[in-house]
C-alpha positions as CSV (number, residue, x, y, z in Angstrom):
1,M,-16.8,-19.0,-2.9
2,A,-15.3,-17.9,0.7
3,D,-13.9,-14.4,0.4
4,R,-9.8,-14.7,0.2
5,L,-8.0,-11.9,2.2
6,L,-4.4,-10.8,1.9
7,I,-2.4,-8.4,4.0
8,V,1.2,-7.7,2.8
9,N,3.0,-6.5,5.7
10,A,6.4,-4.8,5.2
11,D,8.3,-4.8,8.8
12,D,10.7,-2.4,10.1
13,L,9.3,0.8,9.1
14,G,11.1,3.8,11.1
15,R,14.5,1.7,11.0
16,T,16.3,4.4,8.7
17,P,14.8,6.7,6.2
18,G,16.0,4.8,3.5
19,V,13.3,1.8,5.2
20,N,10.6,4.3,5.1
21,A,10.8,5.4,1.3
22,G,11.1,2.1,0.5
23,I,7.8,0.9,2.5
24,F,5.5,4.0,1.5
25,E,6.9,3.5,-2.5
26,A,5.7,-0.2,-2.0
27,H,2.4,0.9,-0.9
28,R,1.7,4.0,-2.9
29,Q,2.8,1.6,-6.3
30,G,2.9,-1.8,-5.2
31,I,0.5,-4.7,-3.5
32,V,1.9,-3.3,0.0
33,T,-1.1,-2.8,2.3
34,S,0.3,-2.7,5.4
35,A,3.5,-2.2,8.2
36,T,5.1,-2.4,11.2
37,L,6.7,0.5,12.7
38,M,10.1,0.2,14.9
39,V,9.4,3.1,17.5
40,G,12.7,3.3,19.4
41,Y,14.8,4.4,15.9
42,P,14.9,8.1,14.9
43,A,13.4,7.5,11.4
44,A,10.3,6.6,13.3
45,V,9.4,10.1,13.8
46,A,9.3,10.7,10.1
47,A,7.5,7.6,9.4
48,A,4.6,8.8,11.8
49,A,4.2,12.1,10.2
50,E,4.2,10.1,6.4
51,W,1.6,8.1,7.8
52,S,-1.2,10.6,7.3
53,E,-0.4,10.8,3.6
54,H,-1.0,7.4,2.8
55,P,-4.4,6.6,4.3
56,G,-5.1,3.1,3.0
57,L,-1.8,1.9,4.7
58,G,-2.0,0.0,8.4
59,I,0.4,0.4,10.5
60,G,1.2,-2.0,13.5
61,L,4.0,-1.7,16.2
62,H,7.2,-3.8,15.7
63,V,7.9,-4.7,19.0
64,T,11.5,-4.2,19.2
65,L,13.4,-6.6,21.8
66,T,16.1,-7.7,19.7
67,G,18.6,-6.2,17.1
68,G,21.1,-4.6,19.4
69,G,19.5,-1.2,19.6
70,A,18.8,0.4,23.0
71,P,15.5,-0.3,24.9
72,L,12.6,2.3,25.6
73,L,12.8,2.2,29.3
74,P,15.7,3.5,31.2
75,V,18.4,0.5,31.5
76,G,18.3,0.1,35.0
77,S,14.2,-1.3,35.1
78,V,15.1,-3.9,32.6
79,K,18.1,-5.5,33.3
80,S,17.3,-8.9,32.3
81,L,16.8,-7.6,28.6
82,V,20.3,-5.9,28.0
83,D,23.8,-6.7,28.3
84,E,26.6,-5.1,30.2
85,D,26.4,-1.9,27.5
86,G,22.8,-1.6,27.7
87,R,21.9,-2.8,24.5
88,L,19.1,-5.6,23.5
89,P,20.3,-8.7,22.1
90,R,21.1,-9.0,18.3
91,A,19.0,-12.4,18.5
92,P,16.0,-13.5,20.6
93,Q,18.2,-16.3,22.2
94,G,19.8,-13.2,23.8
95,L,16.3,-13.2,25.7
96,A,16.5,-16.6,27.6
97,R,17.1,-15.0,31.0
98,A,14.4,-12.2,30.5
99,R,12.2,-11.4,33.2
100,P,8.2,-11.5,32.1
101,E,7.5,-8.0,34.0
102,E,10.5,-6.5,32.4
103,V,9.3,-7.4,29.0
104,L,5.8,-6.8,29.9
105,A,6.8,-3.1,30.9
106,E,8.9,-2.7,27.5
107,V,6.2,-3.7,25.3
108,R,3.9,-1.2,27.2
109,A,6.4,1.2,26.5
110,Q,6.9,0.7,23.0
111,L,3.1,0.7,22.6
112,Q,2.6,4.1,24.4
113,R,5.5,5.6,22.3
114,F,3.7,4.6,19.4
115,R,0.7,6.4,20.4
116,E,2.7,9.4,21.2
117,L,4.4,9.6,17.9
118,T,1.1,8.6,15.5
119,G,-1.5,10.0,17.7
120,R,-3.4,6.7,17.0
121,S,-3.5,3.2,17.7
122,P,-1.5,0.5,16.1
123,T,-3.7,-2.1,13.7
124,H,-1.6,-5.0,15.5
125,L,1.5,-6.3,17.0
126,D,4.4,-8.3,16.0
127,S,7.7,-8.5,16.8
128,H,11.3,-8.2,15.5
129,H,12.8,-11.5,14.5
130,H,9.7,-13.2,15.6
131,A,10.8,-12.7,19.3
132,H,7.2,-13.5,20.6
133,R,7.8,-16.9,19.1
134,L,9.5,-17.4,22.3
135,P,6.8,-17.6,25.6
136,V,8.2,-15.1,27.8
137,V,7.7,-12.4,24.7
138,L,4.5,-14.0,23.3
139,E,2.7,-13.9,26.5
140,A,3.8,-10.0,27.1
141,V,2.5,-9.3,23.6
142,M,-0.7,-11.0,24.4
143,E,-1.3,-9.2,27.5
144,V,-0.9,-6.2,25.6
145,A,-3.2,-7.3,23.1
146,R,-6.0,-7.9,25.4
147,E,-5.5,-4.6,27.0
148,A,-5.7,-2.8,23.8
149,G,-7.8,-5.1,21.8
150,L,-5.3,-5.5,19.0
151,P,-4.7,-8.6,16.7
152,V,-1.4,-10.3,16.5
153,R,0.9,-11.8,14.1
154,N,0.3,-15.6,13.6
155,A,4.1,-16.2,13.6
156,S,4.0,-19.6,13.8
157,Q,2.0,-22.9,14.2
158,G,2.4,-22.7,18.2
159,V,1.9,-18.8,18.2
160,G,-1.4,-19.5,16.4
161,E,-2.8,-21.7,18.4
162,R,-2.2,-19.9,21.8
163,L,-3.6,-16.7,20.1
164,R,-6.8,-18.3,19.3
165,E,-6.9,-20.3,23.1
166,A,-6.7,-16.7,24.2
167,R,-9.1,-15.6,21.8
168,I,-6.9,-12.5,20.3
169,A,-7.7,-12.1,16.7
170,T,-5.0,-13.2,14.1
171,T,-4.7,-14.2,10.6
172,D,-5.7,-17.8,9.4
173,V,-2.4,-18.1,7.6
174,F,1.2,-16.5,8.1
175,V,3.7,-16.5,4.8
176,E,7.3,-15.8,5.6
177,K,8.5,-17.3,2.7
178,F,9.6,-14.2,0.7
179,F,12.7,-13.4,2.4
180,G,16.6,-13.5,1.0
181,A,17.1,-16.0,-1.5
182,D,13.1,-16.6,-2.0
183,A,12.3,-13.1,-2.4
184,R,12.3,-13.7,-6.0
185,P,9.4,-12.9,-8.9
186,H,8.0,-16.7,-9.2
187,I,8.1,-17.3,-5.4
188,L,5.9,-14.1,-4.9
189,R,3.6,-15.6,-7.8
190,E,3.5,-18.8,-6.1
191,I,2.4,-17.3,-2.8
192,L,0.0,-15.3,-4.1
193,D,-1.5,-18.3,-6.6
194,A,-1.8,-20.5,-3.4
195,V,-3.5,-18.2,-1.1
196,G,-6.8,-19.7,0.4
197,P,-9.9,-18.5,2.2
198,G,-9.9,-16.6,4.9
199,V,-7.3,-14.3,5.7
200,T,-3.6,-14.4,5.2
201,E,-0.4,-12.4,5.9
202,L,2.7,-12.0,3.8
203,M,5.6,-10.5,5.3
204,C,8.2,-8.8,3.4
205,H,10.8,-6.2,3.7
206,P,10.9,-3.8,1.0
207,A,13.4,-0.5,1.4
208,R,15.5,2.1,-0.6
209,V,18.9,0.7,0.9
210,D,20.8,3.8,3.1
211,D,24.4,3.5,4.9
212,E,22.3,3.9,7.8
213,L,20.9,0.6,7.0
214,R,24.1,-0.7,5.5
215,G,25.6,-0.5,8.9
216,G,23.4,-2.0,11.3
217,S,21.5,-4.6,9.6
218,S,22.3,-8.1,7.9
219,Y,19.7,-8.0,5.4
220,V,20.4,-5.5,2.9
221,E,20.6,-5.8,-0.6
222,E,17.5,-8.1,-0.6
223,R,15.5,-5.1,0.2
224,E,16.2,-3.4,-3.0
225,R,15.0,-6.9,-5.1
226,E,11.5,-7.1,-2.8
227,L,11.2,-3.7,-3.3
228,S,11.1,-4.0,-7.1
229,I,8.9,-7.3,-7.4
230,L,6.4,-5.9,-5.0
231,T,5.7,-2.8,-6.9
232,D,6.0,-5.0,-10.4
233,A,2.5,-4.4,-12.2
234,E,2.3,-8.0,-13.3
235,M,1.9,-8.7,-9.1
236,R,-1.1,-6.4,-8.9
237,R,-2.6,-8.1,-12.2
238,I,-2.5,-11.4,-10.3
239,V,-3.8,-10.3,-7.2
240,E,-6.7,-8.7,-9.1
241,A,-7.0,-12.0,-11.6
242,A,-7.3,-14.1,-8.5
243,G,-10.0,-12.5,-7.1
244,L,-8.1,-11.3,-3.9
245,R,-9.3,-8.5,-1.5
246,L,-5.6,-6.8,-0.4
247,V,-6.6,-5.5,3.3
248,H,-5.0,-4.2,6.2
249,F,-5.0,-5.8,9.7
250,G,-8.2,-3.7,10.3
251,A,-10.2,-6.4,8.4
252,V,-8.8,-9.0,11.2
253,G,-11.6,-10.3,13.0
254,E,-14.3,-8.4,11.5
């Protein structure tokens, strides 16, 4: 029987201290194997420092072009990405007029910041709010992935097809169902039971909720529930009984 490899990736590492705490806990005590770092937030510094204590955790770059924060580059050099206050759009729709060269420059800057913070390259690239489902963002992410030799999240059927056409490594399957109202134990059991041959990525968002998260995110209390489920010993037993191999993105393209 073909190997069935599962990446459980926690998005938003570095967003707040509570998010950091929840993700590292979900790795130590649960089934999380991978995370993606938001390098533009202050808590990213502490997350990068703590990474050395978790050698089995793969960490990629969570390209952040949405969410209402500030870009890494000076506002004057990425005018098409920001509003009149110099803030990135809240959602990907706000990138409709983004100039390709400015998107590319910001993604490159975030990769450089990742390397400065961690002293390493990321295991892979993905994006906040799946912004790389937009063609202008996908092309920039792909360009950086080619330059750095990195896999990219298979965020949709169209994204997966484009990545494979470009010979950029990605997973066979991407699962985003474990989210919001569907972040429930029975849903996770169904997802684990359905993992097939090849490499599957399951996206999640565990956290210890803090005031900073409450003040800046619309997805808050559900993260505590995700953390509880992901660290439930039953989920580890299901993974082991099913013969799934937990890996991070370092296994993609091997």
